KOLGU-4560 file (N, C-alpha, C; in nm, 3 decimals, padded with zeros to 5 digits):
<recs>
<n_xx: 00.107 n_yy: -00.109 n_zz: 00.010 ca_xx: 00.007 ca_yy: -00.039 ca_zz: 00.006 c_xx: 00.086 c_yy: 00.112 c_zz: -00.003 mol: A seq: 1 type: MET>
<n_xx: 00.061 n_yy: 00.224 n_zz: -00.076 ca_xx: 00.161 ca_yy: 00.308 ca_zz: -00.058 c_xx: 00.096 c_yy: 00.396 c_zz: 00.048 mol: A seq: 2 type: THR>
<n_xx: 00.191 n_yy: 00.520 n_zz: 00.018 ca_xx: 00.140 ca_yy: 00.657 ca_zz: 00.081 c_xx: 00.000 c_yy: 00.708 c_zz: 00.119 mol: A seq: 3 type: THR>
<n_xx: 00.029 n_yy: 00.732 n_zz: 00.008 ca_xx: -00.104 ca_yy: 00.804 ca_zz: -00.039 c_xx: -00.260 c_yy: 00.718 c_zz: -00.017 mol: A seq: 4 type: ALA>
<n_xx: -00.221 n_yy: 00.577 n_zz: -00.043 ca_xx: -00.352 ca_yy: 00.494 ca_zz: 00.024 c_xx: -00.381 c_yy: 00.481 c_zz: 00.142 mol: A seq: 5 type: TYR>
<n_xx: -00.259 n_yy: 00.489 n_zz: 00.183 ca_xx: -00.241 ca_yy: 00.477 ca_zz: 00.366 c_xx: -00.295 c_yy: 00.603 c_zz: 00.432 mol: A seq: 6 type: ALA>
<n_xx: -00.307 n_yy: 00.705 n_zz: 00.398 ca_xx: -00.343 ca_yy: 00.815 ca_zz: 00.424 c_xx: -00.493 c_yy: 00.808 c_zz: 00.409 mol: A seq: 7 type: TYR>
<n_xx: -00.566 n_yy: 00.773 n_zz: 00.257 ca_xx: -00.687 ca_yy: 00.782 ca_zz: 00.234 c_xx: -00.744 c_yy: 00.661 c_zz: 00.353 mol: A seq: 8 type: ILE>
<n_xx: -00.677 n_yy: 00.586 n_zz: 00.360 ca_xx: -00.737 ca_yy: 00.465 ca_zz: 00.457 c_xx: -00.765 c_yy: 00.474 c_zz: 00.569 mol: A seq: 9 type: PHE>
<n_xx: -00.648 n_yy: 00.574 n_zz: 00.667 ca_xx: -00.655 ca_yy: 00.636 ca_zz: 00.788 c_xx: -00.816 c_yy: 00.755 c_zz: 00.774 mol: A seq: 10 type: ILE>
<n_xx: -00.783 n_yy: 00.790 n_zz: 00.673 ca_xx: -00.898 ca_yy: 00.926 ca_zz: 00.685 c_xx: -01.038 c_yy: 00.877 c_zz: 00.674 mol: A seq: 11 type: TYR>
<n_xx: -01.059 n_yy: 00.803 n_zz: 00.574 ca_xx: -01.204 ca_yy: 00.710 ca_zz: 00.587 c_xx: -01.236 c_yy: 00.607 c_zz: 00.701 mol: A seq: 12 type: ARG>
<n_xx: -01.183 n_yy: 00.561 n_zz: 00.812 ca_xx: -01.185 ca_yy: 00.469 ca_zz: 00.909 c_xx: -01.193 c_yy: 00.598 c_zz: 01.008 mol: A seq: 13 type: THR>
<n_xx: -01.101 n_yy: 00.707 n_zz: 01.008 ca_xx: -01.136 ca_yy: 00.810 ca_zz: 01.138 c_xx: -01.278 c_yy: 00.877 c_zz: 01.121 mol: A seq: 14 type: LEU>
<n_xx: -01.316 n_yy: 00.845 n_zz: 00.978 ca_xx: -01.485 ca_yy: 00.980 ca_zz: 00.943 c_xx: -01.554 c_yy: 00.871 c_zz: 01.001 mol: A seq: 15 type: GLN>
<n_xx: -01.554 n_yy: 00.711 n_zz: 01.015 ca_xx: -01.651 ca_yy: 00.635 ca_zz: 01.022 c_xx: -01.634 c_yy: 00.636 c_zz: 01.165 mol: A seq: 16 type: TYR>
<n_xx: -01.495 n_yy: 00.606 n_zz: 01.187 ca_xx: -01.536 ca_yy: 00.626 ca_zz: 01.329 c_xx: -01.601 c_yy: 00.712 c_zz: 01.449 mol: A seq: 17 type: ALA>
<n_xx: -01.569 n_yy: 00.828 n_zz: 01.415 ca_xx: -01.649 ca_yy: 00.978 ca_zz: 01.447 c_xx: -01.791 c_yy: 00.940 c_zz: 01.451 mol: A seq: 18 type: ILE>
<n_xx: -01.828 n_yy: 00.969 n_zz: 01.306 ca_xx: -01.998 ca_yy: 00.924 ca_zz: 01.291 c_xx: -02.023 c_yy: 00.795 c_zz: 01.350 mol: A seq: 19 type: ALA>
<n_xx: -01.959 n_yy: 00.680 n_zz: 01.409 ca_xx: -02.015 ca_yy: 00.601 ca_zz: 01.506 c_xx: -02.045 c_yy: 00.638 c_zz: 01.621 mol: A seq: 20 type: PHE>
<n_xx: -01.903 n_yy: 00.729 n_zz: 01.709 ca_xx: -01.958 ca_yy: 00.795 ca_zz: 01.836 c_xx: -02.069 c_yy: 00.871 c_zz: 01.825 mol: A seq: 21 type: ILE>
<n_xx: -02.077 n_yy: 00.934 n_zz: 01.710 ca_xx: -02.271 ca_yy: 00.977 ca_zz: 01.708 c_xx: -02.356 c_yy: 00.930 c_zz: 01.709 mol: A seq: 22 type: TRP>
<n_xx: -02.307 n_yy: 00.800 n_zz: 01.648 ca_xx: -02.478 ca_yy: 00.687 ca_zz: 01.653 c_xx: -02.433 c_yy: 00.641 c_zz: 01.766 mol: A seq: 23 type: ILE>
<n_xx: -02.342 n_yy: 00.581 n_zz: 01.859 ca_xx: -02.310 ca_yy: 00.561 ca_zz: 01.934 c_xx: -02.463 c_yy: 00.608 c_zz: 02.062 mol: A seq: 24 type: ALA>
<n_xx: -02.372 n_yy: 00.750 n_zz: 02.102 ca_xx: -02.402 ca_yy: 00.840 ca_zz: 02.160 c_xx: -02.590 c_yy: 00.900 c_zz: 02.130 mol: A seq: 25 type: ASN>
<n_xx: -02.604 n_yy: 00.881 n_zz: 02.040 ca_xx: -02.755 ca_yy: 00.924 ca_zz: 01.990 c_xx: -02.849 c_yy: 00.809 c_zz: 01.987 mol: A seq: 26 type: GLY>
<n_xx: -02.818 n_yy: 00.737 n_zz: 01.960 ca_xx: -02.923 ca_yy: 00.609 ca_zz: 01.937 c_xx: -02.900 c_yy: 00.570 c_zz: 02.063 mol: A seq: 27 type: LEU>
<n_xx: -02.820 n_yy: 00.487 n_zz: 02.082 ca_xx: -02.817 ca_yy: 00.364 ca_zz: 02.217 c_xx: -02.801 c_yy: 00.478 c_zz: 02.338 mol: A seq: 28 type: PHE>
<n_xx: -02.727 n_yy: 00.581 n_zz: 02.360 ca_xx: -02.710 ca_yy: 00.606 ca_zz: 02.483 c_xx: -02.821 c_yy: 00.721 c_zz: 02.485 mol: A seq: 29 type: CYS>
<n_xx: -02.937 n_yy: 00.805 n_zz: 02.370 ca_xx: -03.007 ca_yy: 00.867 ca_zz: 02.381 c_xx: -03.151 c_yy: 00.855 c_zz: 02.347 mol: A seq: 30 type: LYS>
<n_xx: -03.192 n_yy: 00.795 n_zz: 02.228 ca_xx: -03.295 ca_yy: 00.791 ca_zz: 02.185 c_xx: -03.345 c_yy: 00.648 c_zz: 02.264 mol: A seq: 31 type: ILE>
<n_xx: -03.243 n_yy: 00.524 n_zz: 02.272 ca_xx: -03.313 ca_yy: 00.404 ca_zz: 02.335 c_xx: -03.300 c_yy: 00.414 c_zz: 02.459 mol: A seq: 32 type: LEU>
<n_xx: -03.217 n_yy: 00.554 n_zz: 02.496 ca_xx: -03.241 ca_yy: 00.531 ca_zz: 02.697 c_xx: -03.132 c_yy: 00.451 c_zz: 02.738 mol: A seq: 33 type: ASN>
<n_xx: -03.082 n_yy: 00.351 n_zz: 02.670 ca_xx: -02.982 ca_yy: 00.294 ca_zz: 02.703 c_xx: -02.836 c_yy: 00.333 c_zz: 02.872 mol: A seq: 34 type: LEU>
<n_xx: -02.882 n_yy: 00.460 n_zz: 02.834 ca_xx: -02.756 ca_yy: 00.509 ca_zz: 02.911 c_xx: -02.864 c_yy: 00.637 c_zz: 02.991 mol: A seq: 35 type: VAL>
<n_xx: -02.908 n_yy: 00.608 n_zz: 03.130 ca_xx: -03.045 ca_yy: 00.720 ca_zz: 03.126 c_xx: -02.964 c_yy: 00.835 c_zz: 03.219 mol: A seq: 36 type: PRO>
<n_xx: -02.846 n_yy: 00.827 n_zz: 03.213 ca_xx: -02.744 ca_yy: 00.941 ca_zz: 03.267 c_xx: -02.793 c_yy: 01.074 c_zz: 03.198 mol: A seq: 37 type: ARG>
<n_xx: -02.777 n_yy: 01.041 n_zz: 03.087 ca_xx: -02.808 ca_yy: 01.157 ca_zz: 02.951 c_xx: -02.910 c_yy: 01.229 c_zz: 03.008 mol: A seq: 38 type: HIS>
<n_xx: -03.034 n_yy: 01.159 n_zz: 03.022 ca_xx: -03.145 ca_yy: 01.224 ca_zz: 03.052 c_xx: -03.162 c_yy: 01.325 c_zz: 03.222 mol: A seq: 39 type: THR>
<n_xx: -03.064 n_yy: 01.221 n_zz: 03.271 ca_xx: -03.036 ca_yy: 01.323 ca_zz: 03.442 c_xx: -03.022 c_yy: 01.431 c_zz: 03.398 mol: A seq: 40 type: GLN>
<n_xx: -02.848 n_yy: 01.447 n_zz: 03.329 ca_xx: -02.802 ca_yy: 01.555 ca_zz: 03.302 c_xx: -02.915 c_yy: 01.693 c_zz: 03.216 mol: A seq: 41 type: ILE>
<n_xx: -02.985 n_yy: 01.630 n_zz: 03.149 ca_xx: -03.077 ca_yy: 01.699 ca_zz: 03.071 c_xx: -03.179 c_yy: 01.739 c_zz: 03.143 mol: A seq: 42 type: VAL>
<n_xx: -03.210 n_yy: 01.641 n_zz: 03.274 ca_xx: -03.347 ca_yy: 01.684 ca_zz: 03.331 c_xx: -03.255 c_yy: 01.840 c_zz: 03.463 mol: A seq: 43 type: ALA>
<n_xx: -03.188 n_yy: 01.800 n_zz: 03.513 ca_xx: -03.095 ca_yy: 01.875 ca_zz: 03.574 c_xx: -03.055 c_yy: 02.003 c_zz: 03.567 mol: A seq: 44 type: THR>
<n_xx: -03.007 n_yy: 02.027 n_zz: 03.414 ca_xx: -02.960 ca_yy: 02.107 ca_zz: 03.354 c_xx: -03.093 c_yy: 02.264 c_zz: 03.317 mol: A seq: 45 type: ILE>
<n_xx: -03.140 n_yy: 02.189 n_zz: 03.240 ca_xx: -03.267 ca_yy: 02.253 ca_zz: 03.190 c_xx: -03.407 c_yy: 02.243 c_zz: 03.291 mol: A seq: 46 type: LEU>
<n_xx: -03.388 n_yy: 02.123 n_zz: 03.412 ca_xx: -03.516 ca_yy: 02.182 ca_zz: 03.493 c_xx: -03.661 c_yy: 02.183 c_zz: 03.448 mol: A seq: 47 type: HIS>
<n_xx: -03.645 n_yy: 02.100 n_zz: 03.377 ca_xx: -03.748 ca_yy: 02.031 ca_zz: 03.283 c_xx: -03.850 c_yy: 01.906 c_zz: 03.277 mol: A seq: 48 type: THR>
<n_xx: -03.947 n_yy: 01.885 n_zz: 03.348 ca_xx: -04.030 ca_yy: 01.765 ca_zz: 03.342 c_xx: -04.070 c_yy: 01.722 c_zz: 03.226 mol: A seq: 49 type: PRO>
<n_xx: -03.928 n_yy: 01.790 n_zz: 03.082 ca_xx: -03.956 ca_yy: 01.676 ca_zz: 02.937 c_xx: -03.828 c_yy: 01.697 c_zz: 02.921 mol: A seq: 50 type: TYR>
<n_xx: -03.715 n_yy: 01.621 n_zz: 03.008 ca_xx: -03.624 ca_yy: 01.560 ca_zz: 02.925 c_xx: -03.622 c_yy: 01.431 c_zz: 02.886 mol: A seq: 51 type: ALA>
<n_xx: -03.649 n_yy: 01.363 n_zz: 02.910 ca_xx: -03.694 ca_yy: 01.290 ca_zz: 02.808 c_xx: -03.697 c_yy: 01.289 c_zz: 02.675 mol: A seq: 52 type: ARG>
<n_xx: -03.772 n_yy: 01.398 n_zz: 02.646 ca_xx: -03.840 ca_yy: 01.429 ca_zz: 02.481 c_xx: -03.730 c_yy: 01.464 c_zz: 02.474 mol: A seq: 53 type: VAL>
<n_xx: -03.658 n_yy: 01.574 n_zz: 02.524 ca_xx: -03.532 ca_yy: 01.703 ca_zz: 02.488 c_xx: -03.420 c_yy: 01.594 c_zz: 02.439 mol: A seq: 54 type: ILE>
<n_xx: -03.414 n_yy: 01.500 n_zz: 02.511 ca_xx: -03.240 ca_yy: 01.382 ca_zz: 02.556 c_xx: -03.281 c_yy: 01.289 c_zz: 02.344 mol: A seq: 55 type: THR>
<n_xx: -03.390 n_yy: 01.303 n_zz: 02.410 ca_xx: -03.455 ca_yy: 01.196 ca_zz: 02.241 c_xx: -03.405 c_yy: 01.325 c_zz: 02.130 mol: A seq: 56 type: GLY>
<n_xx: -03.426 n_yy: 01.408 n_zz: 02.166 ca_xx: -03.458 ca_yy: 01.541 ca_zz: 02.008 c_xx: -03.209 c_yy: 01.537 c_zz: 01.993 mol: A seq: 57 type: GLY>
<n_xx: -03.208 n_yy: 01.526 n_zz: 02.127 ca_xx: -03.073 ca_yy: 01.526 ca_zz: 02.109 c_xx: -02.987 c_yy: 01.399 c_zz: 02.010 mol: A seq: 58 type: ILE>
<n_xx: -03.062 n_yy: 01.288 n_zz: 02.070 ca_xx: -03.025 ca_yy: 01.191 ca_zz: 02.052 c_xx: -03.035 c_yy: 01.211 c_zz: 01.862 mol: A seq: 59 type: GLY>
<n_xx: -03.164 n_yy: 01.236 n_zz: 01.794 ca_xx: -03.181 ca_yy: 01.221 ca_zz: 01.701 c_xx: -03.042 c_yy: 01.326 c_zz: 01.594 mol: A seq: 60 type: PHE>
<n_xx: -03.074 n_yy: 01.451 n_zz: 01.631 ca_xx: -02.961 ca_yy: 01.545 ca_zz: 01.660 c_xx: -02.838 c_yy: 01.461 c_zz: 01.569 mol: A seq: 61 type: SER>
<n_xx: -02.768 n_yy: 01.430 n_zz: 01.700 ca_xx: -02.641 ca_yy: 01.324 ca_zz: 01.727 c_xx: -02.609 c_yy: 01.229 c_zz: 01.573 mol: A seq: 62 type: GLU>
<n_xx: -02.778 n_yy: 01.149 n_zz: 01.532 ca_xx: -02.754 ca_yy: 01.077 ca_zz: 01.435 c_xx: -02.733 c_yy: 01.193 c_zz: 01.296 mol: A seq: 63 type: LEU>
<n_xx: -02.876 n_yy: 01.292 n_zz: 01.313 ca_xx: -02.780 ca_yy: 01.384 ca_zz: 01.159 c_xx: -02.638 c_yy: 01.416 c_zz: 01.148 mol: A seq: 64 type: LEU>
<n_xx: -02.605 n_yy: 01.428 n_zz: 01.287 ca_xx: -02.427 ca_yy: 01.499 ca_zz: 01.235 c_xx: -02.381 c_yy: 01.360 c_zz: 01.211 mol: A seq: 65 type: MET>
<n_xx: -02.401 n_yy: 01.248 n_zz: 01.208 ca_xx: -02.321 ca_yy: 01.146 ca_zz: 01.220 c_xx: -02.335 c_yy: 01.134 c_zz: 01.054 mol: A seq: 66 type: ALA>
<n_xx: -02.479 n_yy: 01.155 n_zz: 00.991 ca_xx: -02.511 ca_yy: 01.168 ca_zz: 00.821 c_xx: -02.443 c_yy: 01.245 c_zz: 00.766 mol: A seq: 67 type: ILE>
<n_xx: -02.405 n_yy: 01.347 n_zz: 00.809 ca_xx: -02.340 ca_yy: 01.499 ca_zz: 00.765 c_xx: -02.201 c_yy: 01.434 c_zz: 00.713 mol: A seq: 68 type: TRP>
<n_xx: -02.171 n_yy: 01.395 n_zz: 00.889 ca_xx: -01.985 ca_yy: 01.326 ca_zz: 00.851 c_xx: -01.928 c_yy: 01.227 c_zz: 00.750 mol: A seq: 69 type: ILE>
<n_xx: -02.065 n_yy: 01.119 n_zz: 00.727 ca_xx: -02.046 ca_yy: 01.000 ca_zz: 00.642 c_xx: -02.068 c_yy: 01.069 c_zz: 00.479 mol: A seq: 70 type: ILE>
<n_xx: -02.161 n_yy: 01.188 n_zz: 00.454 ca_xx: -02.171 ca_yy: 01.196 ca_zz: 00.340 c_xx: -02.021 c_yy: 01.258 c_zz: 00.364 mol: A seq: 71 type: SER>
<n_xx: -02.012 n_yy: 01.357 n_zz: 00.380 ca_xx: -01.849 ca_yy: 01.450 ca_zz: 00.323 c_xx: -01.884 c_yy: 01.586 c_zz: 00.311 mol: A seq: 72 type: GLY>
<n_xx: -02.031 n_yy: 01.613 n_zz: 00.291 ca_xx: -02.060 ca_yy: 01.739 ca_zz: 00.242 c_xx: -02.057 c_yy: 01.874 c_zz: 00.347 mol: A seq: 73 type: ILE>
<n_xx: -01.938 n_yy: 01.930 n_zz: 00.284 ca_xx: -01.895 ca_yy: 02.083 ca_zz: 00.369 c_xx: -01.848 c_yy: 01.980 c_zz: 00.464 mol: A seq: 74 type: LYS>
<n_xx: -01.695 n_yy: 01.927 n_zz: 00.473 ca_xx: -01.659 ca_yy: 01.855 ca_zz: 00.558 c_xx: -01.613 c_yy: 01.906 c_zz: 00.688 mol: A seq: 75 type: ALA>
<n_xx: -01.545 n_yy: 02.068 n_zz: 00.663 ca_xx: -01.447 ca_yy: 02.093 ca_zz: 00.756 c_xx: -01.556 c_yy: 02.214 c_zz: 00.827 mol: A seq: 76 type: ARG>
<n_xx: -01.692 n_yy: 02.272 n_zz: 00.771 ca_xx: -01.803 ca_yy: 02.302 ca_zz: 00.840 c_xx: -01.831 c_yy: 02.201 c_zz: 00.934 mol: A seq: 77 type: LEU>
<n_xx: -01.854 n_yy: 02.078 n_zz: 00.928 ca_xx: -01.906 ca_yy: 01.948 ca_zz: 00.957 c_xx: -01.833 c_yy: 01.934 c_zz: 01.097 mol: A seq: 78 type: ALA>
<n_xx: -01.697 n_yy: 01.964 n_zz: 01.082 ca_xx: -01.601 ca_yy: 01.958 ca_zz: 01.217 c_xx: -01.588 c_yy: 02.075 c_zz: 01.274 mol: A seq: 79 type: ALA>
<n_xx: -01.573 n_yy: 02.194 n_zz: 01.235 ca_xx: -01.622 ca_yy: 02.298 ca_zz: 01.334 c_xx: -01.695 c_yy: 02.279 c_zz: 01.447 mol: A seq: 80 type: VAL>
<n_xx: -01.797 n_yy: 02.227 n_zz: 01.364 ca_xx: -01.965 ca_yy: 02.277 ca_zz: 01.440 c_xx: -01.932 c_yy: 02.113 c_zz: 01.579 mol: A seq: 81 type: THR>
<n_xx: -01.895 n_yy: 02.051 n_zz: 01.508 ca_xx: -01.895 ca_yy: 01.873 ca_zz: 01.598 c_xx: -01.737 c_yy: 01.960 c_zz: 01.706 mol: A seq: 82 type: GLN>
<n_xx: -01.686 n_yy: 02.031 n_zz: 01.665 ca_xx: -01.570 ca_yy: 02.085 ca_zz: 01.779 c_xx: -01.621 c_yy: 02.165 c_zz: 01.925 mol: A seq: 83 type: MET>
<n_xx: -01.735 n_yy: 02.272 n_zz: 01.811 ca_xx: -01.791 ca_yy: 02.351 ca_zz: 01.928 c_xx: -01.876 c_yy: 02.276 c_zz: 01.995 mol: A seq: 84 type: ILE>
<n_xx: -01.966 n_yy: 02.211 n_zz: 01.935 ca_xx: -02.102 ca_yy: 02.159 ca_zz: 02.032 c_xx: -02.052 c_yy: 02.070 c_zz: 02.135 mol: A seq: 85 type: ILE>
<n_xx: -01.902 n_yy: 01.978 n_zz: 02.120 ca_xx: -01.868 ca_yy: 01.869 ca_zz: 02.209 c_xx: -01.803 c_yy: 01.948 c_zz: 02.323 mol: A seq: 86 type: ILE>
<n_xx: -01.752 n_yy: 02.119 n_zz: 02.272 ca_xx: -01.622 ca_yy: 02.182 ca_zz: 02.330 c_xx: -01.770 c_yy: 02.236 c_zz: 02.472 mol: A seq: 87 type: ALA>
<n_xx: -01.882 n_yy: 02.328 n_zz: 02.413 ca_xx: -02.041 ca_yy: 02.378 ca_zz: 02.509 c_xx: -02.035 c_yy: 02.260 c_zz: 02.556 mol: A seq: 88 type: ALA>
<n_xx: -02.085 n_yy: 02.112 n_zz: 02.484 ca_xx: -02.166 ca_yy: 02.067 ca_zz: 02.574 c_xx: -02.082 c_yy: 01.994 c_zz: 02.742 mol: A seq: 89 type: MET>
<n_xx: -01.981 n_yy: 01.988 n_zz: 02.690 ca_xx: -01.887 ca_yy: 01.918 ca_zz: 02.799 c_xx: -01.870 c_yy: 02.040 c_zz: 02.905 mol: A seq: 90 type: ASN>
<n_xx: -01.780 n_yy: 02.152 n_zz: 02.855 ca_xx: -01.749 ca_yy: 02.272 ca_zz: 02.958 c_xx: -01.916 c_yy: 02.291 c_zz: 03.070 mol: A seq: 91 type: ILE>
<n_xx: -02.026 n_yy: 02.349 n_zz: 02.954 ca_xx: -02.169 ca_yy: 02.309 ca_zz: 03.045 c_xx: -02.163 c_yy: 02.215 c_zz: 03.132 mol: A seq: 92 type: ILE>
<n_xx: -02.135 n_yy: 02.065 n_zz: 03.118 ca_xx: -02.159 ca_yy: 01.960 ca_zz: 03.189 c_xx: -02.068 c_yy: 01.980 c_zz: 03.336 mol: A seq: 93 type: GLU>
<n_xx: -01.896 n_yy: 02.023 n_zz: 03.281 ca_xx: -01.813 ca_yy: 02.015 ca_zz: 03.362 c_xx: -01.846 c_yy: 02.131 c_zz: 03.519 mol: A seq: 94 type: PHE>
<n_xx: -01.904 n_yy: 02.215 n_zz: 03.473 ca_xx: -01.970 ca_yy: 02.317 ca_zz: 03.540 c_xx: -02.059 c_yy: 02.315 c_zz: 03.635 mol: A seq: 95 type: LEU>
<n_xx: -02.128 n_yy: 02.227 n_zz: 03.540 ca_xx: -02.309 ca_yy: 02.251 ca_zz: 03.617 c_xx: -02.381 c_yy: 02.095 c_zz: 03.679 mol: A seq: 96 type: LEU>
<n_xx: -02.285 n_yy: 01.927 n_zz: 03.621 ca_xx: -02.325 ca_yy: 01.817 ca_zz: 03.648 c_xx: -02.230 c_yy: 01.707 c_zz: 03.633 mol: A seq: 97 type: VAL>
<n_xx: -02.090 n_yy: 01.775 n_zz: 03.729 ca_xx: -01.998 ca_yy: 01.667 ca_zz: 03.701 c_xx: -02.006 c_yy: 01.538 c_zz: 03.773 mol: A seq: 98 type: PRO>
<n_xx: -02.083 n_yy: 01.542 n_zz: 03.898 ca_xx: -02.144 ca_yy: 01.445 ca_zz: 03.925 c_xx: -02.176 c_yy: 01.341 c_zz: 03.858 mol: A seq: 99 type: GLU>
<n_xx: -02.245 n_yy: 01.394 n_zz: 03.765 ca_xx: -02.345 ca_yy: 01.282 ca_zz: 03.699 c_xx: -02.249 c_yy: 01.250 c_zz: 03.557 mol: A seq: 100 type: LEU>
<n_xx: -02.140 n_yy: 01.292 n_zz: 03.503 ca_xx: -02.055 ca_yy: 01.208 ca_zz: 03.441 c_xx: -01.991 c_yy: 01.111 c_zz: 03.445 mol: A seq: 101 type: LEU>
<n_xx: -01.934 n_yy: 01.054 n_zz: 03.392 ca_xx: -01.936 ca_yy: 00.895 ca_zz: 03.320 c_xx: -01.759 c_yy: 00.888 c_zz: 03.445 mol: A seq: 102 type: LEU>
<n_xx: -01.680 n_yy: 01.000 n_zz: 03.438 ca_xx: -01.556 ca_yy: 01.021 ca_zz: 03.461 c_xx: -01.558 c_yy: 01.124 c_zz: 03.549 mol: A seq: 103 type: TRP>
<n_xx: -01.659 n_yy: 01.217 n_zz: 03.572 ca_xx: -01.660 ca_yy: 01.296 ca_zz: 03.654 c_xx: -01.594 c_yy: 01.416 c_zz: 03.588 mol: A seq: 104 type: GLY>
<n_xx: -01.524 n_yy: 01.532 n_zz: 03.640 ca_xx: -01.482 ca_yy: 01.667 ca_zz: 03.537 c_xx: -01.315 c_yy: 01.603 c_zz: 03.471 mol: A seq: 105 type: ARG>
<n_xx: -01.328 n_yy: 01.468 n_zz: 03.452 ca_xx: -01.224 ca_yy: 01.421 ca_zz: 03.365 c_xx: -01.270 c_yy: 01.398 c_zz: 03.231 mol: A seq: 106 type: LEU>
<n_xx: -01.409 n_yy: 01.399 n_zz: 03.236 ca_xx: -01.466 ca_yy: 01.365 ca_zz: 03.125 c_xx: -01.406 c_yy: 01.472 c_zz: 02.993 mol: A seq: 107 type: ASN>
<n_xx: -01.370 n_yy: 01.600 n_zz: 03.059 ca_xx: -01.347 ca_yy: 01.720 ca_zz: 02.949 c_xx: -01.227 c_yy: 01.676 c_zz: 02.891 mol: A seq: 108 type: ILE>
<n_xx: -01.134 n_yy: 01.590 n_zz: 02.971 ca_xx: -00.971 ca_yy: 01.562 ca_zz: 02.888 c_xx: -01.058 c_yy: 01.460 c_zz: 02.762 mol: A seq: 109 type: ILE>
<n_xx: -01.129 n_yy: 01.363 n_zz: 02.805 ca_xx: -01.208 ca_yy: 01.283 ca_zz: 02.673 c_xx: -01.227 c_yy: 01.350 c_zz: 02.543 mol: A seq: 110 type: PHE>
<n_xx: -01.301 n_yy: 01.500 n_zz: 02.605 ca_xx: -01.435 ca_yy: 01.564 ca_zz: 02.515 c_xx: -01.300 c_yy: 01.659 c_zz: 02.413 mol: A seq: 111 type: ALA>
<n_xx: -01.158 n_yy: 01.694 n_zz: 02.476 ca_xx: -01.075 ca_yy: 01.737 ca_zz: 02.375 c_xx: -00.974 c_yy: 01.660 c_zz: 02.312 mol: A seq: 112 type: PHE>
<n_xx: -00.973 n_yy: 01.534 n_zz: 02.359 ca_xx: -00.907 ca_yy: 01.431 ca_zz: 02.281 c_xx: -00.961 c_yy: 01.426 c_zz: 02.139 mol: A seq: 113 type: LEU>
<n_xx: -01.122 n_yy: 01.357 n_zz: 02.215 ca_xx: -01.210 ca_yy: 01.392 ca_zz: 02.049 c_xx: -01.201 c_yy: 01.517 c_zz: 02.010 mol: A seq: 114 type: LEU>
<n_xx: -01.218 n_yy: 01.630 n_zz: 01.996 ca_xx: -01.142 ca_yy: 01.753 ca_zz: 01.964 c_xx: -01.057 c_yy: 01.739 c_zz: 01.891 mol: A seq: 115 type: ILE>
<n_xx: -00.948 n_yy: 01.688 n_zz: 01.922 ca_xx: -00.832 ca_yy: 01.738 ca_zz: 01.872 c_xx: -00.791 c_yy: 01.581 c_zz: 01.794 mol: A seq: 116 type: GLY>
<n_xx: -00.882 n_yy: 01.461 n_zz: 01.789 ca_xx: -00.888 ca_yy: 01.397 ca_zz: 01.705 c_xx: -00.957 c_yy: 01.415 c_zz: 01.509 mol: A seq: 117 type: LEU>
<n_xx: -01.062 n_yy: 01.503 n_zz: 01.577 ca_xx: -01.187 ca_yy: 01.624 ca_zz: 01.470 c_xx: -01.082 c_yy: 01.688 c_zz: 01.385 mol: A seq: 118 type: ILE>
<n_xx: -01.026 n_yy: 01.755 n_zz: 01.476 ca_xx: -00.952 ca_yy: 01.820 ca_zz: 01.418 c_xx: -00.820 c_yy: 01.770 c_zz: 01.338 mol: A seq: 119 type: TYR>
<n_xx: -00.770 n_yy: 01.715 n_zz: 01.361 ca_xx: -00.636 ca_yy: 01.604 ca_zz: 01.285 c_xx: -00.686 c_yy: 01.553 c_zz: 01.170 mol: A seq: 120 type: TYR>
<n_xx: -00.820 n_yy: 01.475 n_zz: 01.230 ca_xx: -00.860 ca_yy: 01.452 ca_zz: 01.074 c_xx: -00.861 c_yy: 01.507 c_zz: 00.947 mol: A seq: 121 type: HIS>
<n_xx: -01.016 n_yy: 01.620 n_zz: 01.008 ca_xx: -01.038 ca_yy: 01.723 ca_zz: 00.902 c_xx: -00.919 c_yy: 01.852 c_zz: 00.830 mol: A seq: 122 type: GLN>
<n_xx: -00.830 n_yy: 01.879 n_zz: 00.945 ca_xx: -00.752 ca_yy: 01.962 ca_zz: 00.901 c_xx: -00.562 c_yy: 01.958 c_zz: 00.853 mol: A seq: 123 type: PHE>
<n_xx: -00.531 n_yy: 01.843 n_zz: 00.937 ca_xx: -00.423 ca_yy: 01.780 ca_zz: 00.923 c_xx: -00.405 c_yy: 01.699 c_zz: 00.825 mol: A seq: 124 type: ILE>
<n_xx: -00.504 n_yy: 01.574 n_zz: 00.854 ca_xx: -00.498 ca_yy: 01.441 ca_zz: 00.769 c_xx: -00.553 c_yy: 01.495 c_zz: 00.635 mol: A seq: 125 type: LEU>
<n_xx: -00.643 n_yy: 01.559 n_zz: 00.617 ca_xx: -00.730 ca_yy: 01.595 ca_zz: 00.492 c_xx: -00.658 c_yy: 01.664 c_zz: 00.371 mol: A seq: 126 type: HIS>
<n_xx: -00.534 n_yy: 01.698 n_zz: 00.467 ca_xx: -00.451 ca_yy: 01.829 ca_zz: 00.377 c_xx: -00.347 c_yy: 01.739 c_zz: 00.302 mol: A seq: 127 type: LYS>
<n_xx: -00.328 n_yy: 01.580 n_zz: 00.344 ca_xx: -00.238 ca_yy: 01.470 ca_zz: 00.300 c_xx: -00.271 c_yy: 01.396 c_zz: 00.214 mol: A seq: 128 type: LYS>
<n_xx: -00.393 n_yy: 01.377 n_zz: 00.150 ca_xx: -00.449 ca_yy: 01.328 ca_zz: 00.109 c_xx: -00.525 c_yy: 01.401 c_zz: -00.044 mol: A seq: 129 type: ILE>
<n_xx: -00.500 n_yy: 01.571 n_zz: -00.047 ca_xx: -00.538 ca_yy: 01.637 ca_zz: -00.142 c_xx: -00.421 c_yy: 01.661 c_zz: -00.234 mol: A seq: 130 type: CYS>
</recs>
């Protein structure tokens, strides 16, 4: 496999891995409610009795994000959008509900690692295959 093909392979693999993260969180954790902690987070932050419905809507939006990523349409905009959403969501959770996070305040480290991976995928690796 030549270097160019290796970069393309890595790029596509990361593209689908990132999309899978959105699918897993959207479908399994939020829509199917297999991780009820997500609904608890929404309920605590928004102080609403409609947390389950809102959480389902967030999950649906995450599925749309996965489709956008896989489509490759306006990929840089998709990457920036993901980075902003992940950062905002995790900063809010870090400040308001750290006790409900899987790894508590350490969650923010994993969030910023994912942001770094998305940045690498779209703004560094993508240049190597163009």
